[in-house]
MARPALUM-819929 format. One record per atom (N, C-alpha, C, O): x, y, z; residue number from 0; residue in one letter. Coordinates in nm, 2 decimals, always signed. Example, Ala and Ser with C-alpha at 12.3 -4.5 7.8 and 13.67 -1.06 7.14 Angstrom:
((+1.32; -0.57; +0.78); 0; 'A')
((+1.23; -0.45; +0.78); 0; 'A')
((+1.32; -0.33; +0.78); 0; 'A')
((+1.42; -0.33; +0.85); 0; 'A')
((+1.28; -0.22; +0.71); 1; 'S')
((+1.37; -0.11; +0.71); 1; 'S')
((+1.29; +0.00; +0.79); 1; 'S')
((+1.34; +0.11; +0.80); 1; 'S')
This chain:
((+9.80; -2.75; +4.87); 0; 'X')
((+9.78; -2.65; +4.77); 0; 'X')
((+9.74; -2.72; +4.64); 0; 'X')
((+9.80; -2.82; +4.61); 0; 'X')
((+9.64; -2.67; +4.57); 1; 'X')
((+9.59; -2.73; +4.45); 1; 'X')
((+9.59; -2.63; +4.33); 1; 'X')
((+9.58; -2.51; +4.36); 1; 'X')
((+9.60; -2.68; +4.21); 2; 'X')
((+9.59; -2.60; +4.09); 2; 'X')
((+9.47; -2.64; +4.01); 2; 'X')
((+9.45; -2.76; +3.99); 2; 'X')
((+9.39; -2.55; +3.97); 3; 'X')
((+9.28; -2.58; +3.88); 3; 'X')
((+9.31; -2.52; +3.74); 3; 'X')
((+9.32; -2.40; +3.73); 3; 'X')
((+9.33; -2.60; +3.64); 4; 'X')
((+9.36; -2.55; +3.51); 4; 'X')
((+9.24; -2.56; +3.42); 4; 'X')
((+9.17; -2.66; +3.42); 4; 'X')
((+9.21; -2.45; +3.35); 5; 'X')
((+9.10; -2.45; +3.25); 5; 'X')
((+9.15; -2.40; +3.12); 5; 'X')
((+9.26; -2.35; +3.11); 5; 'X')
((+9.06; -2.42; +3.02); 6; 'X')
((+9.10; -2.38; +2.88); 6; 'X')
((+9.05; -2.25; +2.83); 6; 'X')
((+9.10; -2.20; +2.73); 6; 'X')
((+8.96; -2.19; +2.90); 7; 'X')
((+8.91; -2.06; +2.85); 7; 'X')
((+8.85; -1.98; +2.97); 7; 'X')
((+8.83; -2.03; +3.08); 7; 'X')
((+8.83; -1.85; +2.94); 8; 'X')
((+8.78; -1.76; +3.04); 8; 'X')
((+8.64; -1.79; +3.10); 8; 'X')
((+8.62; -1.76; +3.21); 8; 'X')
((+8.55; -1.84; +3.02); 9; 'X')
((+8.42; -1.88; +3.07); 9; 'X')
((+8.43; -1.99; +3.17); 9; 'X')
((+8.36; -1.99; +3.27); 9; 'X')
((+8.51; -2.09; +3.14); 10; 'X')
((+8.53; -2.20; +3.24); 10; 'X')
((+8.59; -2.14; +3.37); 10; 'X')
((+8.55; -2.18; +3.48); 10; 'X')
((+8.69; -2.05; +3.36); 11; 'X')
((+8.75; -1.99; +3.47); 11; 'X')
((+8.65; -1.91; +3.56); 11; 'X')
((+8.64; -1.93; +3.68); 11; 'X')
((+8.56; -1.84; +3.49); 12; 'X')
((+8.46; -1.76; +3.56); 12; 'X')
((+8.36; -1.85; +3.64); 12; 'X')
((+8.32; -1.82; +3.75); 12; 'X')
((+8.32; -1.96; +3.57); 13; 'X')
((+8.23; -2.06; +3.64); 13; 'X')
((+8.29; -2.11; +3.76); 13; 'X')
((+8.23; -2.12; +3.87); 13; 'X')
((+8.42; -2.15; +3.76); 14; 'X')
((+8.49; -2.20; +3.88); 14; 'X')
((+8.50; -2.10; +3.98); 14; 'X')
((+8.48; -2.12; +4.10); 14; 'X')
((+8.53; -1.97; +3.94); 15; 'X')
((+8.54; -1.86; +4.04); 15; 'X')
((+8.41; -1.84; +4.11); 15; 'X')
((+8.40; -1.83; +4.23); 15; 'X')
((+8.30; -1.85; +4.04); 16; 'X')
((+8.17; -1.83; +4.10); 16; 'X')
((+8.14; -1.95; +4.20); 16; 'X')
((+8.08; -1.92; +4.30); 16; 'X')
((+8.18; -2.07; +4.16); 17; 'X')
((+8.15; -2.18; +4.25); 17; 'X')
((+8.24; -2.20; +4.37); 17; 'X')
((+8.20; -2.24; +4.47); 17; 'X')
((+8.37; -2.16; +4.35); 18; 'X')
((+8.47; -2.18; +4.45); 18; 'X')
((+8.54; -2.05; +4.50); 18; 'X')
((+8.65; -2.06; +4.55); 18; 'X')
((+8.47; -1.94; +4.49); 19; 'X')
((+8.54; -1.81; +4.52); 19; 'X')
((+8.61; -1.80; +4.65); 19; 'X')
((+8.71; -1.74; +4.67); 19; 'X')
((+8.55; -1.87; +4.75); 20; 'X')
((+8.61; -1.86; +4.89); 20; 'X')
((+8.73; -1.96; +4.90); 20; 'X')
((+8.79; -1.96; +5.01); 20; 'X')
((+8.76; -2.04; +4.80); 21; 'X')
((+8.87; -2.13; +4.80); 21; 'X')
((+8.98; -2.09; +4.71); 21; 'X')
((+9.09; -2.16; +4.70); 21; 'X')
((+8.97; -1.98; +4.63); 22; 'X')
((+9.07; -1.94; +4.53); 22; 'X')
((+9.15; -1.83; +4.59); 22; 'X')
((+9.10; -1.73; +4.64); 22; 'X')
((+9.29; -1.85; +4.59); 23; 'X')
((+9.38; -1.75; +4.64); 23; 'X')
((+9.44; -1.66; +4.53); 23; 'X')
((+9.48; -1.55; +4.56); 23; 'X')
((+9.44; -1.71; +4.41); 24; 'X')
((+9.51; -1.64; +4.31); 24; 'X')
((+9.46; -1.69; +4.17); 24; 'X')
((+9.43; -1.80; +4.15); 24; 'X')
((+9.45; -1.59; +4.08); 25; 'X')
((+9.42; -1.63; +3.94); 25; 'X')
((+9.54; -1.59; +3.85); 25; 'X')
((+9.58; -1.47; +3.86); 25; 'X')
((+9.58; -1.68; +3.77); 26; 'X')
((+9.69; -1.66; +3.67); 26; 'X')
((+9.63; -1.68; +3.54); 26; 'X')
((+9.59; -1.80; +3.51); 26; 'X')
((+9.62; -1.58; +3.46); 27; 'X')
((+9.55; -1.59; +3.33); 27; 'X')
((+9.62; -1.53; +3.21); 27; 'X')
((+9.70; -1.44; +3.23); 27; 'X')
((+9.61; -1.60; +3.10); 28; 'X')
((+9.66; -1.55; +2.97); 28; 'X')
((+9.57; -1.43; +2.93); 28; 'X')
((+9.45; -1.43; +2.95); 28; 'X')
((+9.63; -1.34; +2.86); 29; 'X')
((+9.55; -1.22; +2.81); 29; 'X')
((+9.46; -1.27; +2.70); 29; 'X')
((+9.34; -1.24; +2.70); 29; 'X')
((+9.52; -1.34; +2.60); 30; 'X')
((+9.44; -1.39; +2.49); 30; 'X')
((+9.39; -1.53; +2.51); 30; 'X')
((+9.47; -1.62; +2.51); 30; 'X')
((+9.26; -1.55; +2.52); 31; 'X')
((+9.20; -1.68; +2.54); 31; 'X')
((+9.07; -1.69; +2.46); 31; 'X')
((+9.01; -1.59; +2.42); 31; 'X')
((+9.03; -1.81; +2.43); 32; 'X')
((+8.90; -1.83; +2.36); 32; 'X')
((+8.78; -1.80; +2.46); 32; 'X')
((+8.80; -1.81; +2.58); 32; 'X')
((+8.67; -1.77; +2.40); 33; 'X')
((+8.54; -1.76; +2.47); 33; 'X')
((+8.53; -1.63; +2.55); 33; 'X')
((+8.44; -1.55; +2.53); 33; 'X')
((+8.62; -1.60; +2.64); 34; 'X')
((+8.63; -1.48; +2.72); 34; 'X')
((+8.77; -1.45; +2.74); 34; 'X')
((+8.85; -1.53; +2.80); 34; 'X')
((+8.82; -1.34; +2.70); 35; 'X')
((+8.96; -1.30; +2.71); 35; 'X')
((+9.00; -1.29; +2.86); 35; 'X')
((+8.92; -1.28; +2.95); 35; 'X')
((+9.13; -1.29; +2.88); 36; 'X')
((+9.18; -1.26; +3.01); 36; 'X')
((+9.14; -1.13; +3.07); 36; 'X')
((+9.11; -1.11; +3.18); 36; 'X')
((+9.14; -1.03; +2.98); 37; 'X')
((+9.10; -0.89; +3.02); 37; 'X')
((+8.95; -0.89; +3.05); 37; 'X')
((+8.90; -0.83; +3.15); 37; 'X')
((+8.87; -0.97; +2.98); 38; 'X')
((+8.72; -0.98; +3.01); 38; 'X')
((+8.70; -1.05; +3.14); 38; 'X')
((+8.62; -1.01; +3.22); 38; 'X')
((+8.78; -1.16; +3.17); 39; 'X')
((+8.78; -1.22; +3.30); 39; 'X')
((+8.82; -1.13; +3.41); 39; 'X')
((+8.76; -1.13; +3.51); 39; 'X')
((+8.93; -1.06; +3.39); 40; 'X')
((+8.97; -0.96; +3.49); 40; 'X')
((+8.86; -0.86; +3.52); 40; 'X')
((+8.84; -0.83; +3.64); 40; 'X')
((+8.79; -0.81; +3.42); 41; 'X')
((+8.68; -0.72; +3.44); 41; 'X')
((+8.57; -0.78; +3.52); 41; 'X')
((+8.52; -0.71; +3.61); 41; 'X')
((+8.53; -0.90; +3.49); 42; 'X')
((+8.43; -0.97; +3.57); 42; 'X')
((+8.47; -0.99; +3.71); 42; 'X')
((+8.39; -0.96; +3.81); 42; 'X')
((+8.60; -1.02; +3.74); 43; 'X')
((+8.65; -1.04; +3.87); 43; 'X')
((+8.64; -0.91; +3.95); 43; 'X')
((+8.60; -0.91; +4.06); 43; 'X')
((+8.69; -0.80; +3.89); 44; 'X')
((+8.70; -0.67; +3.96); 44; 'X')
((+8.56; -0.61; +3.98); 44; 'X')
((+8.54; -0.53; +4.07); 44; 'X')
((+8.46; -0.65; +3.90); 45; 'X')
((+8.32; -0.60; +3.92); 45; 'X')
((+8.24; -0.69; +4.02); 45; 'X')
((+8.13; -0.65; +4.05); 45; 'X')
((+8.30; -0.80; +4.07); 46; 'X')
((+8.23; -0.88; +4.16); 46; 'X')
((+8.27; -0.85; +4.31); 46; 'X')
((+8.39; -0.83; +4.33); 46; 'X')
((+8.17; -0.83; +4.40); 47; 'X')
((+8.21; -0.78; +4.53); 47; 'X')
((+8.30; -0.87; +4.61); 47; 'X')
((+8.38; -0.82; +4.69); 47; 'X')
((+8.29; -1.00; +4.59); 48; 'X')
((+8.38; -1.10; +4.66); 48; 'X')
((+8.51; -1.13; +4.58); 48; 'X')
((+8.62; -1.13; +4.64); 48; 'X')
((+8.49; -1.16; +4.46); 49; 'X')
((+8.60; -1.20; +4.37); 49; 'X')
((+8.71; -1.09; +4.36); 49; 'X')
((+8.82; -1.12; +4.33); 49; 'X')
((+8.67; -0.97; +4.37); 50; 'X')
((+8.76; -0.86; +4.34); 50; 'X')
((+8.88; -0.86; +4.44); 50; 'X')
((+8.98; -0.79; +4.42); 50; 'X')
((+8.87; -0.93; +4.55); 51; 'X')
((+8.98; -0.94; +4.65); 51; 'X')
((+9.08; -1.05; +4.61); 51; 'X')
((+9.18; -1.06; +4.68); 51; 'X')
((+9.05; -1.13; +4.51); 52; 'X')
((+9.14; -1.23; +4.46); 52; 'X')
((+9.25; -1.17; +4.37); 52; 'X')
((+9.21; -1.10; +4.27); 52; 'X')
((+9.38; -1.18; +4.40); 53; 'X')
((+9.48; -1.12; +4.32); 53; 'X')
((+9.48; -1.19; +4.18); 53; 'X')
((+9.47; -1.31; +4.17); 53; 'X')
((+9.49; -1.11; +4.07); 54; 'X')
((+9.49; -1.16; +3.94); 54; 'X')
((+9.63; -1.12; +3.87); 54; 'X')
((+9.67; -1.01; +3.87); 54; 'X')
((+9.69; -1.22; +3.82); 55; 'X')
((+9.82; -1.20; +3.75); 55; 'X')
((+9.79; -1.24; +3.60); 55; 'X')
((+9.74; -1.34; +3.57); 55; 'X')
((+9.83; -1.14; +3.52); 56; 'X')
((+9.81; -1.16; +3.38); 56; 'X')
((+9.94; -1.20; +3.31); 56; 'X')
((+10.05; -1.17; +3.36); 56; 'X')
((+9.93; -1.27; +3.20); 57; 'X')
((+10.05; -1.31; +3.13); 57; 'X')
((+10.03; -1.31; +2.98); 57; 'X')
((+9.91; -1.34; +2.94); 57; 'X')
((+10.13; -1.28; +2.90); 58; 'X')
((+10.12; -1.28; +2.76); 58; 'X')
((+10.26; -1.27; +2.70); 58; 'X')
((+10.35; -1.22; +2.76); 58; 'X')
((+10.26; -1.32; +2.57); 59; 'X')
((+10.39; -1.30; +2.50); 59; 'X')
((+10.39; -1.16; +2.43); 59; 'X')
((+10.49; -1.12; +2.39); 59; 'X')
((+10.28; -1.09; +2.43); 60; 'X')
((+10.26; -0.96; +2.38); 60; 'X')
((+10.29; -0.86; +2.50); 60; 'X')
((+10.21; -0.85; +2.59); 60; 'X')
((+10.40; -0.79; +2.49); 61; 'X')
((+10.44; -0.71; +2.60); 61; 'X')
((+10.43; -0.56; +2.57); 61; 'X')
((+10.51; -0.48; +2.63); 61; 'X')
((+10.34; -0.52; +2.49); 62; 'X')
((+10.33; -0.38; +2.46); 62; 'X')
((+10.29; -0.30; +2.58); 62; 'X')
((+10.21; -0.36; +2.66); 62; 'X')
((+10.34; -0.18; +2.60); 63; 'X')
((+10.30; -0.10; +2.72); 63; 'X')
((+10.15; -0.08; +2.73); 63; 'X')
((+10.10; -0.08; +2.84); 63; 'X')
((+10.08; -0.07; +2.62); 64; 'X')
((+9.94; -0.05; +2.62); 64; 'X')
((+9.87; -0.17; +2.68); 64; 'X')
((+9.77; -0.16; +2.76); 64; 'X')
((+9.91; -0.29; +2.65); 65; 'X')
((+9.84; -0.41; +2.71); 65; 'X')
((+9.88; -0.42; +2.86); 65; 'X')
((+9.79; -0.45; +2.94); 65; 'X')
((+10.01; -0.41; +2.89); 66; 'X')
((+10.05; -0.41; +3.03); 66; 'X')
((+9.97; -0.31; +3.11); 66; 'X')
((+9.92; -0.34; +3.22); 66; 'X')
((+9.97; -0.18; +3.06); 67; 'X')
((+9.90; -0.08; +3.13); 67; 'X')
((+9.75; -0.11; +3.15); 67; 'X')
((+9.69; -0.09; +3.25); 67; 'X')
((+9.69; -0.16; +3.04); 68; 'X')
((+9.54; -0.19; +3.04); 68; 'X')
((+9.51; -0.29; +3.15); 68; 'X')
((+9.42; -0.28; +3.23); 68; 'X')
((+9.60; -0.40; +3.16); 69; 'X')
((+9.58; -0.50; +3.26); 69; 'X')
((+9.59; -0.45; +3.40); 69; 'X')
((+9.51; -0.47; +3.49); 69; 'X')
((+9.70; -0.37; +3.42); 70; 'X')
((+9.73; -0.32; +3.56); 70; 'X')
((+9.63; -0.22; +3.60); 70; 'X')
((+9.59; -0.21; +3.72); 70; 'X')
((+9.59; -0.13; +3.51); 71; 'X')
((+9.49; -0.03; +3.54); 71; 'X')
((+9.35; -0.09; +3.57); 71; 'X')
((+9.27; -0.02; +3.64); 71; 'X')
((+9.32; -0.20; +3.52); 72; 'X')
((+9.19; -0.27; +3.54); 72; 'X')
((+9.19; -0.36; +3.66); 72; 'X')
((+9.09; -0.42; +3.70); 72; 'X')
((+9.31; -0.37; +3.73); 73; 'X')
((+9.31; -0.43; +3.86); 73; 'X')
((+9.41; -0.55; +3.88); 73; 'X')
((+9.42; -0.61; +3.98); 73; 'X')
((+9.48; -0.59; +3.77); 74; 'X')
((+9.58; -0.70; +3.78); 74; 'X')
((+9.69; -0.65; +3.88); 74; 'X')
((+9.72; -0.54; +3.88); 74; 'X')
((+9.74; -0.75; +3.95); 75; 'X')
((+9.84; -0.71; +4.05); 75; 'X')
((+9.98; -0.73; +3.99); 75; 'X')
((+10.08; -0.68; +4.04); 75; 'X')
((+9.99; -0.80; +3.88); 76; 'X')
((+10.12; -0.83; +3.82); 76; 'X')
((+10.10; -0.87; +3.68); 76; 'X')
((+10.00; -0.92; +3.64); 76; 'X')
((+10.20; -0.85; +3.59); 77; 'X')
((+10.20; -0.89; +3.45); 77; 'X')
((+10.33; -0.97; +3.42); 77; 'X')
((+10.44; -0.91; +3.44); 77; 'X')
((+10.31; -1.09; +3.38); 78; 'X')
((+10.43; -1.17; +3.34); 78; 'X')
((+10.44; -1.18; +3.19); 78; 'X')
((+10.34; -1.20; +3.12); 78; 'X')
((+10.56; -1.15; +3.14); 79; 'X')
((+10.59; -1.16; +2.99); 79; 'X')
((+10.64; -1.30; +2.96); 79; 'X')
((+10.74; -1.35; +3.02); 79; 'X')
((+10.58; -1.37; +2.87); 80; 'X')
((+10.62; -1.50; +2.83); 80; 'X')
((+10.73; -1.49; +2.72); 80; 'X')
((+10.72; -1.40; +2.64); 80; 'X')
((+10.82; -1.58; +2.71); 81; 'X')
((+10.84; -1.69; +2.81); 81; 'X')
((+10.88; -1.64; +2.95); 81; 'X')
((+10.95; -1.55; +2.96); 81; 'X')
((+10.82; -1.71; +3.04); 82; 'X')
((+10.84; -1.67; +3.18); 82; 'X')
((+10.97; -1.73; +3.23); 82; 'X')
((+11.00; -1.85; +3.21); 82; 'X')
((+11.05; -1.65; +3.29); 83; 'X')
((+11.18; -1.70; +3.34); 83; 'X')
((+11.16; -1.76; +3.48); 83; 'X')
((+11.08; -1.72; +3.56); 83; 'X')
((+11.25; -1.85; +3.51); 84; 'X')
((+11.24; -1.93; +3.64); 84; 'X')
((+11.25; -1.84; +3.76); 84; 'X')
((+11.17; -1.86; +3.86); 84; 'X')
((+11.34; -1.74; +3.76); 85; 'X')
((+11.35; -1.65; +3.87); 85; 'X')
((+11.22; -1.57; +3.90); 85; 'X')
((+11.19; -1.54; +4.01); 85; 'X')
((+11.15; -1.53; +3.79); 86; 'X')
((+11.02; -1.46; +3.81); 86; 'X')
((+10.92; -1.55; +3.88); 86; 'X')
((+10.85; -1.50; +3.97); 86; 'X')
((+10.92; -1.68; +3.84); 87; 'X')
((+10.82; -1.77; +3.91); 87; 'X')
((+10.86; -1.79; +4.05); 87; 'X')
((+10.77; -1.80; +4.14); 87; 'X')
((+10.99; -1.80; +4.08); 88; 'X')
((+11.03; -1.82; +4.22); 88; 'X')
((+10.99; -1.70; +4.30); 88; 'X')
((+10.94; -1.71; +4.41); 88; 'X')
((+11.01; -1.58; +4.25); 89; 'X')
((+10.98; -1.45; +4.32); 89; 'X')
((+10.83; -1.45; +4.34); 89; 'X')
((+10.78; -1.41; +4.45); 89; 'X')
((+10.75; -1.48; +4.24); 90; 'X')
((+10.61; -1.48; +4.25); 90; 'X')
((+10.56; -1.58; +4.35); 90; 'X')
((+10.47; -1.55; +4.43); 90; 'X')
((+10.61; -1.70; +4.34); 91; 'X')
((+10.57; -1.81; +4.44); 91; 'X')
((+10.60; -1.76; +4.58); 91; 'X')
((+10.51; -1.79; +4.67); 91; 'X')
((+10.71; -1.70; +4.61); 92; 'X')
((+10.74; -1.65; +4.74); 92; 'X')
((+10.64; -1.55; +4.79); 92; 'X')
((+10.60; -1.55; +4.91); 92; 'X')
((+10.60; -1.47; +4.70); 93; 'X')
((+10.50; -1.36; +4.73); 93; 'X')
((+10.36; -1.43; +4.77); 93; 'X')
((+10.30; -1.40; +4.87); 93; 'X')
((+10.32; -1.53; +4.69); 94; 'X')
((+10.20; -1.60; +4.71); 94; 'X')
((+10.20; -1.68; +4.84); 94; 'X')
((+10.11; -1.68; +4.92); 94; 'X')
((+10.31; -1.75; +4.86); 95; 'X')
((+10.33; -1.82; +4.99); 95; 'X')
((+10.32; -1.73; +5.11); 95; 'X')
((+10.25; -1.77; +5.20); 95; 'X')
((+10.39; -1.62; +5.11); 96; 'X')
((+10.38; -1.53; +5.22); 96; 'X')
((+10.24; -1.48; +5.24); 96; 'X')
((+10.19; -1.47; +5.36); 96; 'X')
((+10.17; -1.44; +5.13); 97; 'X')
((+10.03; -1.39; +5.15); 97; 'X')
((+9.94; -1.50; +5.21); 97; 'X')
((+9.86; -1.47; +5.30); 97; 'X')
((+9.95; -1.62; +5.16); 98; 'X')
((+9.87; -1.73; +5.21); 98; 'X')
((+9.89; -1.76; +5.36); 98; 'X')
((+9.80; -1.77; +5.44); 98; 'X')
((+10.02; -1.76; +5.40); 99; 'X')
((+10.05; -1.79; +5.53); 99; 'X')
((+10.03; -1.67; +5.63); 99; 'X')
((+10.01; -1.70; +5.75); 99; 'X')
((+10.04; -1.55; +5.58); 100; 'X')
((+10.02; -1.44; +5.67); 100; 'X')
((+9.88; -1.41; +5.69); 100; 'X')
((+9.84; -1.36; +5.80); 100; 'X')
((+9.79; -1.44; +5.59); 101; 'X')
((+9.65; -1.41; +5.61); 101; 'X')
((+9.57; -1.52; +5.68); 101; 'X')
((+9.48; -1.49; +5.75); 101; 'X')
((+9.61; -1.64; +5.66); 102; 'X')
((+9.54; -1.75; +5.72); 102; 'X')
((+9.60; -1.79; +5.85); 102; 'X')
((+9.52; -1.82; +5.95); 102; 'X')
((+9.73; -1.80; +5.86); 103; 'X')
((+9.79; -1.84; +5.98); 103; 'X')
((+9.78; -1.98; +6.02); 103; 'X')
((+9.85; -2.03; +6.10); 103; 'X')
((+9.69; -2.05; +5.95); 104; 'X')
((+9.66; -2.19; +5.98); 104; 'X')
((+9.74; -2.29; +5.90); 104; 'X')
((+9.76; -2.41; +5.93); 104; 'X')
((+9.79; -2.25; +5.78); 105; 'X')
((+9.87; -2.34; +5.69); 105; 'X')
((+9.78; -2.44; +5.63); 105; 'X')
((+9.83; -2.54; +5.58); 105; 'X')
((+9.65; -2.41; +5.62); 106; 'X')
((+9.55; -2.50; +5.56); 106; 'X')
((+9.57; -2.51; +5.41); 106; 'X')
((+9.63; -2.42; +5.35); 106; 'X')
((+9.51; -2.61; +5.35); 107; 'X')
((+9.51; -2.62; +5.21); 107; 'X')
((+9.44; -2.50; +5.14); 107; 'X')
((+9.34; -2.45; +5.19); 107; 'X')
((+9.49; -2.46; +5.02); 108; 'X')
((+9.42; -2.36; +4.95); 108; 'X')
((+9.44; -2.39; +4.80); 108; 'X')
((+9.51; -2.48; +4.76); 108; 'X')
((+9.37; -2.31; +4.72); 109; 'X')
((+9.38; -2.33; +4.57); 109; 'X')
((+9.44; -2.22; +4.50); 109; 'X')
((+9.43; -2.10; +4.54); 109; 'X')
((+9.52; -2.25; +4.40); 110; 'X')
((+9.56; -2.15; +4.31); 110; 'X')
((+9.50; -2.19; +4.17); 110; 'X')
((+9.52; -2.30; +4.13); 110; 'X')
((+9.44; -2.09; +4.11); 111; 'X')
((+9.38; -2.12; +3.99); 111; 'X')
((+9.46; -2.07; +3.87); 111; 'X')
((+9.51; -1.96; +3.87); 111; 'X')
((+9.49; -2.16; +3.78); 112; 'X')
((+9.57; -2.12; +3.66); 112; 'X')
((+9.48; -2.14; +3.54); 112; 'X')
((+9.39; -2.22; +3.54); 112; 'X')
((+9.51; -2.07; +3.44); 113; 'X')
((+9.43; -2.08; +3.32); 113; 'X')
((+9.52; -2.09; +3.20); 113; 'X')
((+9.62; -2.01; +3.19); 113; 'X')
((+9.49; -2.18; +3.11); 114; 'X')
((+9.57; -2.19; +2.99); 114; 'X')
((+9.49; -2.18; +2.86); 114; 'X')
((+9.38; -2.22; +2.86); 114; 'X')
((+9.54; -2.11; +2.77); 115; 'X')
((+9.48; -2.10; +2.64); 115; 'X')
((+9.51; -2.23; +2.56); 115; 'X')
((+9.62; -2.29; +2.58); 115; 'X')
((+9.42; -2.28; +2.48); 116; 'X')
((+9.45; -2.40; +2.40); 116; 'X')
((+9.56; -2.37; +2.31); 116; 'X')
((+9.63; -2.47; +2.27); 116; 'X')
((+9.59; -2.25; +2.27); 117; 'X')
((+9.70; -2.22; +2.18); 117; 'X')
((+9.84; -2.24; +2.25); 117; 'X')
((+9.94; -2.27; +2.18); 117; 'X')
((+9.84; -2.23; +2.38); 118; 'X')
((+9.97; -2.24; +2.45); 118; 'X')
((+10.01; -2.38; +2.49); 118; 'X')
((+10.12; -2.40; +2.55); 118; 'X')
((+9.93; -2.48; +2.46); 119; 'X')
((+9.96; -2.62; +2.49); 119; 'X')
((+10.06; -2.68; +2.40); 119; 'X')
((+10.10; -2.79; +2.42); 119; 'X')
């Protein structure tokens, strides 16, 4: 399993275009430079192949309008920062089950994460 970390939404989109068949999950911040997480989510959901990749949004802003906007546009989950350890464990178990139930081979796969320069 590998993680690809990028600093903005445009870099994430470029990687998705190049490696879409190797990406199992996108974890993205809502607020990012160049292309927001919501903009990235929109691009993913409008792409015929990428739209099958689960997208998890995260933000320290937990207003219902932001959460609803992300989920209604296709995100599968919304994490509120700071992220608690048990949330990550539950999320990881979900990803592991999905990867192993769909492939059955246990082969290597990628999880793409995205970080805003502000969160470093």
